[in-house]
N, CA, C, O and CB atoms as a CASP TS submission, in Angstrom:
PFRMAT TS
TARGET T0000
AUTHOR 0000-0000-0000
METHOD Language model
MODEL 1
PARENT N/A
ATOM      1  N   UNK     1     114.733 189.371 145.954  1.00  0.00           N
ATOM      2  CA  UNK     1     113.839 188.404 145.350  1.00  0.00           C
ATOM      3  C   UNK     1     114.595 187.672 144.238  1.00  0.00           C
ATOM      4  O   UNK     1     115.229 188.296 143.387  1.00  0.00           O
ATOM      5  CB  UNK     1     112.553 189.095 144.801  1.00  0.00           C
ATOM      6  N   UNK     2     114.518 186.349 144.261  1.00  0.00           N
ATOM      7  CA  UNK     2     115.091 185.520 143.202  1.00  0.00           C
ATOM      8  C   UNK     2     113.984 185.111 142.236  1.00  0.00           C
ATOM      9  O   UNK     2     112.972 184.543 142.647  1.00  0.00           O
ATOM     10  CB  UNK     2     115.802 184.265 143.793  1.00  0.00           C
ATOM     11  N   UNK     3     114.177 185.397 140.972  1.00  0.00           N
ATOM     12  CA  UNK     3     113.225 184.922 139.973  1.00  0.00           C
ATOM     13  C   UNK     3     113.695 183.569 139.472  1.00  0.00           C
ATOM     14  O   UNK     3     114.889 183.348 139.271  1.00  0.00           O
ATOM     15  CB  UNK     3     113.079 185.936 138.795  1.00  0.00           C
ATOM     16  N   UNK     4     112.742 182.662 139.271  1.00  0.00           N
ATOM     17  CA  UNK     4     113.098 181.286 138.941  1.00  0.00           C
ATOM     18  C   UNK     4     112.151 180.709 137.899  1.00  0.00           C
ATOM     19  O   UNK     4     111.042 181.201 137.691  1.00  0.00           O
ATOM     20  CB  UNK     4     113.088 180.418 140.196  1.00  0.00           C
ATOM     21  N   UNK     5     112.631 179.640 137.247  1.00  0.00           N
ATOM     22  CA  UNK     5     111.765 178.791 136.434  1.00  0.00           C
ATOM     23  C   UNK     5     112.084 177.344 136.790  1.00  0.00           C
ATOM     24  O   UNK     5     113.142 177.033 137.339  1.00  0.00           O
ATOM     25  CB  UNK     5     111.962 179.063 134.891  1.00  0.00           C
ATOM     26  N   UNK     6     111.138 176.473 136.461  1.00  0.00           N
ATOM     27  CA  UNK     6     111.324 175.042 136.701  1.00  0.00           C
ATOM     28  C   UNK     6     111.127 174.297 135.387  1.00  0.00           C
ATOM     29  O   UNK     6     110.221 174.606 134.612  1.00  0.00           O
ATOM     30  CB  UNK     6     110.336 174.517 137.792  1.00  0.00           C
ATOM     31  N   UNK     7     111.989 173.312 135.149  1.00  0.00           N
ATOM     32  CA  UNK     7     111.905 172.499 133.939  1.00  0.00           C
ATOM     33  C   UNK     7     111.955 171.039 134.356  1.00  0.00           C
ATOM     34  O   UNK     7     112.932 170.581 134.948  1.00  0.00           O
ATOM     35  CB  UNK     7     113.058 172.840 132.931  1.00  0.00           C
ATOM     36  N   UNK     8     110.882 170.314 134.038  1.00  0.00           N
ATOM     37  CA  UNK     8     110.791 168.893 134.373  1.00  0.00           C
ATOM     38  C   UNK     8     109.775 168.268 133.437  1.00  0.00           C
ATOM     39  O   UNK     8     108.740 168.873 133.156  1.00  0.00           O
ATOM     40  CB  UNK     8     110.392 168.672 135.878  1.00  0.00           C
ATOM     41  N   UNK     9     110.053 167.071 132.951  1.00  0.00           N
ATOM     42  CA  UNK     9     109.118 166.420 132.036  1.00  0.00           C
ATOM     43  C   UNK     9     107.925 165.800 132.764  1.00  0.00           C
ATOM     44  O   UNK     9     106.981 165.346 132.117  1.00  0.00           O
ATOM     45  CB  UNK     9     109.839 165.352 131.239  1.00  0.00           C
ATOM     46  N   UNK    10     107.951 165.775 134.076  1.00  0.00           N
ATOM     47  CA  UNK    10     106.853 165.204 134.862  1.00  0.00           C
ATOM     48  C   UNK    10     106.054 166.325 135.535  1.00  0.00           C
ATOM     49  O   UNK    10     106.577 167.020 136.406  1.00  0.00           O
ATOM     50  CB  UNK    10     107.399 164.209 135.927  1.00  0.00           C
ATOM     51  N   UNK    11     104.791 166.504 135.136  1.00  0.00           N
ATOM     52  CA  UNK    11     103.970 167.567 135.730  1.00  0.00           C
ATOM     53  C   UNK    11     103.826 167.463 137.251  1.00  0.00           C
ATOM     54  O   UNK    11     103.711 168.483 137.930  1.00  0.00           O
ATOM     55  CB  UNK    11     102.603 167.549 135.107  1.00  0.00           C
ATOM     56  N   UNK    12     103.832 166.250 137.787  1.00  0.00           N
ATOM     57  CA  UNK    12     103.721 166.086 139.246  1.00  0.00           C
ATOM     58  C   UNK    12     104.934 166.708 139.944  1.00  0.00           C
ATOM     59  O   UNK    12     104.793 167.345 140.987  1.00  0.00           O
ATOM     60  CB  UNK    12     103.599 164.580 139.622  1.00  0.00           C
ATOM     61  N   UNK    13     106.107 166.524 139.374  1.00  0.00           N
ATOM     62  CA  UNK    13     107.318 167.119 139.950  1.00  0.00           C
ATOM     63  C   UNK    13     107.248 168.642 139.891  1.00  0.00           C
ATOM     64  O   UNK    13     107.678 169.322 140.823  1.00  0.00           O
ATOM     65  CB  UNK    13     108.577 166.615 139.210  1.00  0.00           C
ATOM     66  N   UNK    14     106.710 169.172 138.806  1.00  0.00           N
ATOM     67  CA  UNK    14     106.552 170.625 138.709  1.00  0.00           C
ATOM     68  C   UNK    14     105.580 171.142 139.758  1.00  0.00           C
ATOM     69  O   UNK    14     105.781 172.224 140.309  1.00  0.00           O
ATOM     70  CB  UNK    14     106.071 171.019 137.312  1.00  0.00           C
ATOM     71  N   UNK    15     104.534 170.385 140.039  1.00  0.00           N
ATOM     72  CA  UNK    15     103.599 170.784 141.087  1.00  0.00           C
ATOM     73  C   UNK    15     104.283 170.844 142.450  1.00  0.00           C
ATOM     74  O   UNK    15     104.020 171.753 143.238  1.00  0.00           O
ATOM     75  CB  UNK    15     102.419 169.818 141.137  1.00  0.00           C
ATOM     76  N   UNK    16     105.148 169.890 142.725  1.00  0.00           N
ATOM     77  CA  UNK    16     105.895 169.889 143.984  1.00  0.00           C
ATOM     78  C   UNK    16     106.780 171.131 144.070  1.00  0.00           C
ATOM     79  O   UNK    16     106.821 171.796 145.105  1.00  0.00           O
ATOM     80  CB  UNK    16     106.752 168.605 144.110  1.00  0.00           C
ATOM     81  N   UNK    17     107.480 171.439 142.992  1.00  0.00           N
ATOM     82  CA  UNK    17     108.345 172.626 142.978  1.00  0.00           C
ATOM     83  C   UNK    17     107.522 173.892 143.168  1.00  0.00           C
ATOM     84  O   UNK    17     107.918 174.780 143.923  1.00  0.00           O
ATOM     85  CB  UNK    17     109.139 172.705 141.659  1.00  0.00           C
ATOM     86  N   UNK    18     106.378 173.984 142.490  1.00  0.00           N
ATOM     87  CA  UNK    18     105.507 175.156 142.635  1.00  0.00           C
ATOM     88  C   UNK    18     105.052 175.319 144.082  1.00  0.00           C
ATOM     89  O   UNK    18     105.106 176.416 144.637  1.00  0.00           O
ATOM     90  CB  UNK    18     104.284 175.039 141.707  1.00  0.00           C
ATOM     91  N   UNK    19     104.604 174.224 144.687  1.00  0.00           N
ATOM     92  CA  UNK    19     104.106 174.295 146.067  1.00  0.00           C
ATOM     93  C   UNK    19     105.198 174.658 147.059  1.00  0.00           C
ATOM     94  O   UNK    19     104.980 175.471 147.957  1.00  0.00           O
ATOM     95  CB  UNK    19     103.483 172.971 146.465  1.00  0.00           C
ATOM     96  N   UNK    20     106.369 174.061 146.902  1.00  0.00           N
ATOM     97  CA  UNK    20     107.460 174.355 147.837  1.00  0.00           C
ATOM     98  C   UNK    20     108.013 175.770 147.644  1.00  0.00           C
ATOM     99  O   UNK    20     108.294 176.465 148.620  1.00  0.00           O
ATOM    100  CB  UNK    20     108.585 173.332 147.667  1.00  0.00           C
ATOM    101  N   UNK    21     108.167 176.192 146.399  1.00  0.00           N
ATOM    102  CA  UNK    21     108.715 177.534 146.168  1.00  0.00           C
ATOM    103  C   UNK    21     107.726 178.618 146.616  1.00  0.00           C
ATOM    104  O   UNK    21     108.142 179.716 146.984  1.00  0.00           O
ATOM    105  CB  UNK    21     109.063 177.720 144.676  1.00  0.00           C
ATOM    106  N   UNK    22     106.441 178.322 146.588  1.00  0.00           N
ATOM    107  CA  UNK    22     105.442 179.288 147.061  1.00  0.00           C
ATOM    108  C   UNK    22     105.579 179.552 148.564  1.00  0.00           C
ATOM    109  O   UNK    22     105.127 180.587 149.054  1.00  0.00           O
ATOM    110  CB  UNK    22     104.028 178.783 146.747  1.00  0.00           C
ATOM    111  N   UNK    23     106.187 178.639 149.281  1.00  0.00           N
ATOM    112  CA  UNK    23     106.375 178.797 150.727  1.00  0.00           C
ATOM    113  C   UNK    23     107.628 179.595 151.077  1.00  0.00           C
ATOM    114  O   UNK    23     107.847 179.939 152.239  1.00  0.00           O
ATOM    115  CB  UNK    23     106.445 177.439 151.386  1.00  0.00           C
ATOM    116  N   UNK    24     108.444 179.886 150.072  1.00  0.00           N
ATOM    117  CA  UNK    24     109.689 180.634 150.299  1.00  0.00           C
ATOM    118  C   UNK    24     109.472 182.062 149.793  1.00  0.00           C
ATOM    119  O   UNK    24     109.347 182.283 148.589  1.00  0.00           O
ATOM    120  CB  UNK    24     110.922 179.948 149.573  1.00  0.00           C
ATOM    121  N   UNK    25     109.429 183.012 150.698  1.00  0.00           N
ATOM    122  CA  UNK    25     109.022 184.370 150.308  1.00  0.00           C
ATOM    123  C   UNK    25     109.951 185.068 149.313  1.00  0.00           C
ATOM    124  O   UNK    25     109.511 185.976 148.608  1.00  0.00           O
ATOM    125  CB  UNK    25     108.917 185.212 151.526  1.00  0.00           C
ATOM    126  N   UNK    26     111.207 184.675 149.238  1.00  0.00           N
ATOM    127  CA  UNK    26     112.123 185.373 148.343  1.00  0.00           C
ATOM    128  C   UNK    26     112.310 184.678 146.989  1.00  0.00           C
ATOM    129  O   UNK    26     113.195 185.059 146.223  1.00  0.00           O
ATOM    130  CB  UNK    26     113.455 185.518 149.013  1.00  0.00           C
ATOM    131  N   UNK    27     111.487 183.663 146.683  1.00  0.00           N
ATOM    132  CA  UNK    27     111.528 183.010 145.369  1.00  0.00           C
ATOM    133  C   UNK    27     110.238 183.323 144.621  1.00  0.00           C
ATOM    134  O   UNK    27     109.135 183.096 145.117  1.00  0.00           O
ATOM    135  CB  UNK    27     111.725 181.464 145.510  1.00  0.00           C
ATOM    136  N   UNK    28     110.409 183.847 143.422  1.00  0.00           N
ATOM    137  CA  UNK    28     109.280 184.128 142.536  1.00  0.00           C
ATOM    138  C   UNK    28     109.392 183.179 141.340  1.00  0.00           C
ATOM    139  O   UNK    28     110.185 183.411 140.427  1.00  0.00           O
ATOM    140  CB  UNK    28     109.265 185.645 142.073  1.00  0.00           C
ATOM    141  N   UNK    29     108.600 182.120 141.353  1.00  0.00           N
ATOM    142  CA  UNK    29     108.607 181.150 140.257  1.00  0.00           C
ATOM    143  C   UNK    29     107.797 181.738 139.109  1.00  0.00           C
ATOM    144  O   UNK    29     106.567 181.767 139.150  1.00  0.00           O
ATOM    145  CB  UNK    29     108.024 179.758 140.711  1.00  0.00           C
ATOM    146  N   UNK    30     108.501 182.205 138.089  1.00  0.00           N
ATOM    147  CA  UNK    30     107.860 182.888 136.961  1.00  0.00           C
ATOM    148  C   UNK    30     107.139 181.933 136.029  1.00  0.00           C
ATOM    149  O   UNK    30     106.077 182.267 135.503  1.00  0.00           O
ATOM    150  CB  UNK    30     108.885 183.665 136.180  1.00  0.00           C
ATOM    151  N   UNK    31     107.709 180.728 135.813  1.00  0.00           N
ATOM    152  CA  UNK    31     107.116 179.792 134.851  1.00  0.00           C
ATOM    153  C   UNK    31     107.642 178.393 135.124  1.00  0.00           C
ATOM    154  O   UNK    31     108.655 178.199 135.797  1.00  0.00           O
ATOM    155  CB  UNK    31     107.426 180.218 133.387  1.00  0.00           C
ATOM    156  N   UNK    32     106.917 177.427 134.575  1.00  0.00           N
ATOM    157  CA  UNK    32     107.375 176.041 134.631  1.00  0.00           C
ATOM    158  C   UNK    32     107.135 175.417 133.264  1.00  0.00           C
ATOM    159  O   UNK    32     106.194 175.777 132.556  1.00  0.00           O
ATOM    160  CB  UNK    32     106.639 175.233 135.763  1.00  0.00           C
ATOM    161  N   UNK    33     107.995 174.484 132.907  1.00  0.00           N
ATOM    162  CA  UNK    33     107.970 173.909 131.573  1.00  0.00           C
ATOM    163  C   UNK    33     108.153 172.397 131.628  1.00  0.00           C
ATOM    164  O   UNK    33     108.969 171.887 132.396  1.00  0.00           O
ATOM    165  CB  UNK    33     109.051 174.542 130.701  1.00  0.00           C
ATOM    166  N   UNK    34     107.387 171.691 130.807  1.00  0.00           N
ATOM    167  CA  UNK    34     107.629 170.259 130.608  1.00  0.00           C
ATOM    168  C   UNK    34     108.480 170.043 129.368  1.00  0.00           C
ATOM    169  O   UNK    34     108.963 168.936 129.129  1.00  0.00           O
ATOM    170  CB  UNK    34     106.297 169.486 130.487  1.00  0.00           C
ATOM    171  N   UNK    35     108.664 171.078 128.590  1.00  0.00           N
ATOM    172  CA  UNK    35     109.474 171.014 127.380  1.00  0.00           C
ATOM    173  C   UNK    35     110.653 171.975 127.534  1.00  0.00           C
ATOM    174  O   UNK    35     110.465 173.187 127.641  1.00  0.00           O
ATOM    175  CB  UNK    35     108.625 171.363 126.112  1.00  0.00           C
ATOM    176  N   UNK    36     111.858 171.429 127.543  1.00  0.00           N
ATOM    177  CA  UNK    36     113.053 172.252 127.757  1.00  0.00           C
ATOM    178  C   UNK    36     113.256 173.275 126.652  1.00  0.00           C
ATOM    179  O   UNK    36     113.779 174.360 126.906  1.00  0.00           O
ATOM    180  CB  UNK    36     114.279 171.372 127.862  1.00  0.00           C
ATOM    181  N   UNK    37     112.854 172.951 125.434  1.00  0.00           N
ATOM    182  CA  UNK    37     113.062 173.872 124.324  1.00  0.00           C
ATOM    183  C   UNK    37     112.134 175.086 124.411  1.00  0.00           C
ATOM    184  O   UNK    37     112.486 176.166 123.937  1.00  0.00           O
ATOM    185  CB  UNK    37     112.850 173.148 123.002  1.00  0.00           C
ATOM    186  N   UNK    38     110.963 174.920 125.007  1.00  0.00           N
ATOM    187  CA  UNK    38     110.103 176.072 125.280  1.00  0.00           C
ATOM    188  C   UNK    38     110.738 176.963 126.344  1.00  0.00           C
ATOM    189  O   UNK    38     110.605 178.186 126.300  1.00  0.00           O
ATOM    190  CB  UNK    38     108.700 175.610 125.734  1.00  0.00           C
ATOM    191  N   UNK    39     111.423 176.348 127.289  1.00  0.00           N
ATOM    192  CA  UNK    39     112.119 177.117 128.326  1.00  0.00           C
ATOM    193  C   UNK    39     113.244 177.952 127.720  1.00  0.00           C
ATOM    194  O   UNK    39     113.494 179.074 128.163  1.00  0.00           O
ATOM    195  CB  UNK    39     112.681 176.176 129.408  1.00  0.00           C
ATOM    196  N   UNK    40     113.918 177.413 126.717  1.00  0.00           N
ATOM    197  CA  UNK    40     114.983 178.173 126.047  1.00  0.00           C
ATOM    198  C   UNK    40     114.410 179.445 125.436  1.00  0.00           C
ATOM    199  O   UNK    40     115.004 180.516 125.561  1.00  0.00           O
ATOM    200  CB  UNK    40     115.672 177.315 124.953  1.00  0.00           C
ATOM    201  N   UNK    41     113.266 179.335 124.779  1.00  0.00           N
ATOM    202  CA  UNK    41     112.622 180.522 124.201  1.00  0.00           C
ATOM    203  C   UNK    41     112.306 181.548 125.286  1.00  0.00           C
ATOM    204  O   UNK    41     112.524 182.745 125.098  1.00  0.00           O
ATOM    205  CB  UNK    41     111.331 180.127 123.453  1.00  0.00           C
ATOM    206  N   UNK    42     111.791 181.074 126.424  1.00  0.00           N
ATOM    207  CA  UNK    42     111.478 181.962 127.536  1.00  0.00           C
ATOM    208  C   UNK    42     112.740 182.656 128.044  1.00  0.00           C
ATOM    209  O   UNK    42     112.729 183.861 128.296  1.00  0.00           O
ATOM    210  CB  UNK    42     110.803 181.181 128.672  1.00  0.00           C
ATOM    211  N   UNK    43     113.821 181.903 128.195  1.00  0.00           N
ATOM    212  CA  UNK    43     115.065 182.456 128.732  1.00  0.00           C
ATOM    213  C   UNK    43     115.716 183.469 127.801  1.00  0.00           C
ATOM    214  O   UNK    43     116.479 184.324 128.251  1.00  0.00           O
ATOM    215  CB  UNK    43     116.037 181.344 129.014  1.00  0.00           C
ATOM    216  N   UNK    44     115.425 183.383 126.528  1.00  0.00           N
ATOM    217  CA  UNK    44     115.963 184.378 125.592  1.00  0.00           C
ATOM    218  C   UNK    44     115.270 185.726 125.756  1.00  0.00           C
ATOM    219  O   UNK    44     115.800 186.751 125.327  1.00  0.00           O
ATOM    220  CB  UNK    44     115.814 183.888 124.148  1.00  0.00           C
ATOM    221  N   UNK    45     114.087 185.731 126.375  1.00  0.00           N
ATOM    222  CA  UNK    45     113.322 186.966 126.551  1.00  0.00           C
ATOM    223  C   UNK    45     113.338 187.490 127.976  1.00  0.00           C
ATOM    224  O   UNK    45     113.183 188.690 128.200  1.00  0.00           O
ATOM    225  CB  UNK    45     111.907 186.747 126.125  1.00  0.00           C
ATOM    226  N   UNK    46     113.526 186.594 128.946  1.00  0.00           N
ATOM    227  CA  UNK    46     113.420 186.959 130.358  1.00  0.00           C
ATOM    228  C   UNK    46     114.712 186.646 131.104  1.00  0.00           C
ATOM    229  O   UNK    46     115.416 185.691 130.778  1.00  0.00           O
ATOM    230  CB  UNK    46     112.245 186.226 131.012  1.00  0.00           C
ATOM    231  N   UNK    47     115.010 187.459 132.104  1.00  0.00           N
ATOM    232  CA  UNK    47     116.164 187.217 132.963  1.00  0.00           C
ATOM    233  C   UNK    47     115.687 186.502 134.222  1.00  0.00           C
ATOM    234  O   UNK    47     114.724 186.924 134.862  1.00  0.00           O
ATOM    235  CB  UNK    47     116.898 188.551 133.318  1.00  0.00           C
ATOM    236  N   UNK    48     116.368 185.423 134.567  1.00  0.00           N
ATOM    237  CA  UNK    48     116.038 184.710 135.803  1.00  0.00           C
ATOM    238  C   UNK    48     117.318 184.494 136.607  1.00  0.00           C
ATOM    239  O   UNK    48     118.428 184.585 136.083  1.00  0.00           O
ATOM    240  CB  UNK    48     115.337 183.345 135.497  1.00  0.00           C
ATOM    241  N   UNK    49     117.132 184.206 137.886  1.00  0.00           N
ATOM    242  CA  UNK    49     118.263 184.004 138.791  1.00  0.00           C
ATOM    243  C   UNK    49     118.479 182.545 139.152  1.00  0.00           C
ATOM    244  O   UNK    49     119.584 182.160 139.533  1.00  0.00           O
ATOM    245  CB  UNK    49     118.063 184.803 140.046  1.00  0.00           C
ATOM    246  N   UNK    50     117.439 181.729 139.037  1.00  0.00           N
ATOM    247  CA  UNK    50     117.487 180.367 139.560  1.00  0.00           C
ATOM    248  C   UNK    50     116.756 179.409 138.626  1.00  0.00           C
ATOM    249  O   UNK    50     115.650 179.697 138.168  1.00  0.00           O
ATOM    250  CB  UNK    50     116.877 180.308 140.968  1.00  0.00           C
ATOM    251  N   UNK    51     117.385 178.264 138.349  1.00  0.00           N
ATOM    252  CA  UNK    51     116.782 177.200 137.531  1.00  0.00           C
ATOM    253  C   UNK    51     116.568 175.964 138.389  1.00  0.00           C
ATOM    254  O   UNK    51     117.482 175.514 139.080  1.00  0.00           O
ATOM    255  CB  UNK    51     117.677 176.861 136.300  1.00  0.00           C
ATOM    256  N   UNK    52     115.369 175.419 138.344  1.00  0.00           N
ATOM    257  CA  UNK    52     115.115 174.093 138.891  1.00  0.00           C
ATOM    258  C   UNK    52     115.080 173.161 137.691  1.00  0.00           C
ATOM    259  O   UNK    52     114.175 173.248 136.861  1.00  0.00           O
ATOM    260  CB  UNK    52     113.765 174.033 139.740  1.00  0.00           C
ATOM    261  N   UNK    53     116.060 172.271 137.594  1.00  0.00           N
ATOM    262  CA  UNK    53     116.196 171.412 136.411  1.00  0.00           C
ATOM    263  C   UNK    53     116.089 169.943 136.764  1.00  0.00           C
ATOM    264  O   UNK    53     116.683 169.474 137.735  1.00  0.00           O
ATOM    265  CB  UNK    53     117.520 171.673 135.720  1.00  0.00           C
ATOM    266  N   UNK    54     115.324 169.226 135.961  1.00  0.00           N
ATOM    267  CA  UNK    54     115.308 167.766 136.020  1.00  0.00           C
ATOM    268  C   UNK    54     116.578 167.286 135.313  1.00  0.00           C
ATOM    269  O   UNK    54     116.929 167.800 134.251  1.00  0.00           O
ATOM    270  CB  UNK    54     113.993 167.158 135.351  1.00  0.00           C
ATOM    271  N   UNK    55     117.251 166.323 135.889  1.00  0.00           N
ATOM    272  CA  UNK    55     118.476 165.819 135.276  1.00  0.00           C
ATOM    273  C   UNK    55     118.174 164.940 134.070  1.00  0.00           C
ATOM    274  O   UNK    55     118.812 165.064 133.025  1.00  0.00           O
ATOM    275  CB  UNK    55     119.296 165.040 136.296  1.00  0.00           C
ATOM    276  N   UNK    56     117.199 164.053 134.220  1.00  0.00           N
ATOM    277  CA  UNK    56     116.916 163.090 133.149  1.00  0.00           C
ATOM    278  C   UNK    56     115.581 163.423 132.493  1.00  0.00           C
ATOM    279  O   UNK    56     114.511 163.147 133.036  1.00  0.00           O
ATOM    280  CB  UNK    56     116.903 161.638 133.698  1.00  0.00           C
ATOM    281  N   UNK    57     115.678 164.026 131.303  1.00  0.00           N
ATOM    282  CA  UNK    57     114.491 164.347 130.506  1.00  0.00           C
ATOM    283  C   UNK    57     114.632 163.641 129.158  1.00  0.00           C
ATOM    284  O   UNK    57     115.741 163.280 128.764  1.00  0.00           O
ATOM    285  CB  UNK    57     114.320 165.910 130.321  1.00  0.00           C
ATOM    286  N   UNK    58     113.532 163.442 128.455  1.00  0.00           N
ATOM    287  CA  UNK    58     113.598 162.654 127.222  1.00  0.00           C
ATOM    288  C   UNK    58     114.423 163.277 126.091  1.00  0.00           C
ATOM    289  O   UNK    58     115.153 162.566 125.401  1.00  0.00           O
ATOM    290  CB  UNK    58     112.222 162.419 126.731  1.00  0.00           C
ATOM    291  N   UNK    59     114.315 164.590 125.893  1.00  0.00           N
ATOM    292  CA  UNK    59     114.990 165.206 124.744  1.00  0.00           C
ATOM    293  C   UNK    59     116.385 165.730 125.055  1.00  0.00           C
ATOM    294  O   UNK    59     117.279 165.687 124.210  1.00  0.00           O
ATOM    295  CB  UNK    59     114.155 166.330 124.217  1.00  0.00           C
ATOM    296  N   UNK    60     116.560 166.221 126.270  1.00  0.00           N
ATOM    297  CA  UNK    60     117.841 166.804 126.664  1.00  0.00           C
ATOM    298  C   UNK    60     117.971 166.663 128.173  1.00  0.00           C
ATOM    299  O   UNK    60     116.996 166.835 128.904  1.00  0.00           O
ATOM    300  CB  UNK    60     117.952 168.308 126.221  1.00  0.00           C
ATOM    301  N   UNK    61     119.158 166.355 128.633  1.00  0.00           N
ATOM    302  CA  UNK    61     119.347 166.239 130.083  1.00  0.00           C
ATOM    303  C   UNK    61     119.452 167.642 130.686  1.00  0.00           C
ATOM    304  O   UNK    61     119.789 168.605 129.998  1.00  0.00           O
ATOM    305  CB  UNK    61     120.623 165.393 130.420  1.00  0.00           C
ATOM    306  N   UNK    62     119.163 167.731 131.956  1.00  0.00           N
ATOM    307  CA  UNK    62     119.294 169.014 132.636  1.00  0.00           C
ATOM    308  C   UNK    62     120.713 169.537 132.612  1.00  0.00           C
ATOM    309  O   UNK    62     120.929 170.747 132.552  1.00  0.00           O
ATOM    310  CB  UNK    62     118.828 168.896 134.056  1.00  0.00           C
ATOM    311  N   UNK    63     121.676 168.643 132.658  1.00  0.00           N
ATOM    312  CA  UNK    63     123.087 169.045 132.611  1.00  0.00           C
ATOM    313  C   UNK    63     123.425 169.619 131.234  1.00  0.00           C
ATOM    314  O   UNK    63     124.079 170.657 131.137  1.00  0.00           O
ATOM    315  CB  UNK    63     124.013 167.841 132.937  1.00  0.00           C
ATOM    316  N   UNK    64     122.984 168.948 130.177  1.00  0.00           N
ATOM    317  CA  UNK    64     123.226 169.466 128.821  1.00  0.00           C
ATOM    318  C   UNK    64     122.501 170.789 128.617  1.00  0.00           C
ATOM    319  O   UNK    64     123.026 171.690 127.963  1.00  0.00           O
ATOM    320  CB  UNK    64     122.772 168.444 127.755  1.00  0.00           C
ATOM    321  N   UNK    65     121.321 170.911 129.163  1.00  0.00           N
ATOM    322  CA  UNK    65     120.562 172.154 129.066  1.00  0.00           C
ATOM    323  C   UNK    65     121.357 173.297 129.701  1.00  0.00           C
ATOM    324  O   UNK    65     121.465 174.379 129.124  1.00  0.00           O
ATOM    325  CB  UNK    65     119.176 172.006 129.750  1.00  0.00           C
ATOM    326  N   UNK    66     121.900 173.056 130.864  1.00  0.00           N
ATOM    327  CA  UNK    66     122.639 174.082 131.595  1.00  0.00           C
ATOM    328  C   UNK    66     123.918 174.489 130.867  1.00  0.00           C
ATOM    329  O   UNK    66     124.274 175.667 130.826  1.00  0.00           O
ATOM    330  CB  UNK    66     122.977 173.586 132.995  1.00  0.00           C
ATOM    331  N   UNK    67     124.595 173.513 130.300  1.00  0.00           N
ATOM    332  CA  UNK    67     125.857 173.799 129.603  1.00  0.00           C
ATOM    333  C   UNK    67     125.583 174.508 128.307  1.00  0.00           C
ATOM    334  O   UNK    67     126.515 174.836 127.573  1.00  0.00           O
ATOM    335  CB  UNK    67     126.650 172.514 129.341  1.00  0.00           C
TER
END
């Protein structure tokens, strides 16, 4: 089982990720965030295997977030 989170500033995109990941039996989407900095707090407490990241977000890009 892969544990995952999704980060995207658009709630509609997060809904798409939630719906698609629910169809994949080995992905457990633990949380989704519209604010990348809230995701950082979550990641400091929880271990995950997979990130779904939006590349272009208002405060920080997905690439900068990953680095």
